[in-house]
N, C-alpha and C positions, 0 to 999 in steps of 0.2 A: 432611482436605482443606485445602489451603493457600490457595486463591483463592476469594473470593466470586464468585457468578455475575455475569455481565455482562448478564443479562436484567433487564428492568424488574421491579419487585416485583409479586407477585400478591396479590389480595385474597381472603381466605377467605370462607366463607358468612356468618360473623358480622360481616364488614366489616373485620376486622383484617388486617394485612399478614402474608403467608405468605412466609417466607424460602425462596429457591430456591438450590440448589447446582448448580454446573456440574460434571458428572462427567468432563469432558475439558478441563481448563483449557489455554489456548493459551500457548505460549512462542515467543519470537522465535528467530532463527537460533542465537545463542550462549546457552549455558546460564547465563552469568554475569549476564545482565540479564533475569531472569524478570519478566514483566509480566502484568497483566491486560489483555487486548486492549481491553476497554471503556475503559481509561484513554486510549486514543487514538482512540476513535470519537467523532466530533463530537456525535452525538445523545445521548450520555451525559454528557460532561464539559465541553463547550464552551458558552459563552453563545450564544444564538441569533444574535446579531448578528456573531459571528466567522465569517470566511470564509477558507478555506485556498486558497493558490495551488499548484496541482498541475501537474507535468509528466508527460508520457507518453512512454516510450521504446518504439517499435514501435507505429505508429498505424494499423495495419490493422484487421481485424475485431474482435479482442479489445481492442485499444487504444480503439476507439470505444465498445465496450460499457462499459468502465471510465469513459470520458469522460462518457457519458450518465448513469451512476450518480453520478458526482461532481457533475455539474450538477444532478441531481435532488435531491441533498442540499444544494443552494445553496452549493456551493463553486465555485471557478473553475479551469478548465483553461486555463492561461496559455501553455503551450508543448508542442510535440510534436517528437520526433526520429525520423527514419526515413531509411533509405538510398535508398528509392525516391521519386524526385522527385514523381511524379504523386500518390502516396498522401499524401505530406507536404503538398503544396499543397492537396489536397482537404480534408484534416483541418484545416489552418490556416483555410481559408475557412469550413468548417462550424462550427468552435468559436471563431472569432475569436481564434486562438492564434498565437503566434510559431512559426515553423518552423525546424528545424535539421536539418542533414545528419548531425551526430554529437552524441551525448549529452553528451560532455565540454564542448563549447561551450555547450550548453543549460545545463548545471549551473553553468558559470562566468558566464554572462550573465544568468541569471534568479535571482530571490530566491525559491526554491522552499521550500514548507513540507513537501513530500513528492514522491516520484516513484513512478509505477507502471510496472513493467517487464513488457512483453508481447511481447518479441521471441521468435524461435525459441530453444529451450532452450539451445543452445550459446553464446548471447550473453548469458545472464543474468549470468554471473560478471563480465565486464568492466563491464557497466552498473551492477550493484549495488556492486561494489568501488569504482568511481569515485565513486558517490554517497556511500558511507560515508566515503571519504577527505575529502569536503567536509561531513560531518556532516548529510547529507540523509536523512531517513527513507525507507525503501524498502518498498513492497508489490510482491512478485515473484509472477508467475503460477507455478503449479505445472507441472512439478516444479521444485524449487529449482534444480537444476543438472543437467547432462548426465552428470556422473560424480562420484565421491566426492571427488576432488582439488579440483574446482571448488567443490563444496559446502563443503569445509573452508576453502578460501580465502575464500569469502564469510563464513563464520562468524568467521574470524579478523579480517576487515576490520570486521565489525559489532561485535565485542568491543572493538576498538581505537577505535571511533567513539563520539561522543556521541549518535549517532542510533540508531534501532532498526530492525529488519527483521521482516517478516512474510510468510509464504507465503499466497497467495490461495486458500484452500479455500472455494469458494463456498457449500458447504452447512454451513459451520461454525456458523452461527447459526439454522439451521432447526430448528424444534421436533421434526421427525421424525428428526433426526440423533442 
């Protein structure tokens, strides 16, 4: 196995640390930049006082679910982009975030540490590709894309970027998985 587990260490019956191994290590979009997902999870690698500024693309139901989780981890939802004005305005008011009609303007105007893409599937590719072109890390809701060509385009954009990408499989870190 190539990757150590991202889980916190376990303590054995005698009080010694028991090493765990992750049988399904995660990889980002492109195979060139293999990473341990925990390298990018704040709870494992970042000092407690560090806070990330996150943007959400698609601020309906799933976007709000992610925004709640981000805030629960003491990070900041600073901006949201959506094509529906009422949803965008409601999100901005609820999360005290800047609102944008399009993600490219949000990417250009904000200093984002990452972006979460929760749009309908066929819009994942343009939102992720634009983020990668600006070296903004991406968490994209599943499925990655609506077809193979779009997925390949996203993979190529991630490989050419200094940023990383990850697909949001919500059960990835559950012990039952």
